[in-house]
N, C-alpha and C positions, 0 to 999 in steps of 0.2 A: 801426295803427301801435303798435309796442311801445316802452315806455320802460324804461330801466334803473332798478331800484330801488336806492337808496343803502343800504348796510349801516348798520343802527342801532347806535349806541354805547350807547343807553339805551332800554329798552322800558318805558314807564310802565304799560301795561296788564298786562304780566307782573308787574311789581313790585307792583301793587295786588292782583292775583289771589293772588300768593304770600303777601302780608301778610294778606289775608282768610282764606286757607286755614289759616295758622298760628294766627290768633286763634280761628277756628272749632274747630280741634283742641284748643286749650287750654281752651276754655270750653264745650264741647258738653254736658257733664253737670252744669254748675253750676246751683245754685238761684239765685234772684234776689239774695239777700243776698250770696252768694259772687261773683256776677257784678259786683255794685256795688262790692265791695271790690277786685276785679281791675281794674275800670276806674279807680277812684280811685287805686290804686297805679300803674297805667300812666301816668296823667296826672301824678302827683306826680314820677315818675322821668323824665318827658319834658322837664322844664324849662319847659314852657309855663305861662303865667300865666293864671289864670281871668279870664273876661270881667268887666270892671268894677273891676279892681284895677290 
């Protein structure tokens, strides 16, 4: 028995793969200190609050 697949309006797996690929491309040649600054900057600009605050 075949079922019809509903067209997805949002593909979470594709979104995560795209985000991971973008981050990998931006950080692939960074040293640890550069990577730490990159992560800190991304968190700062995201508007997320650190845990415990």
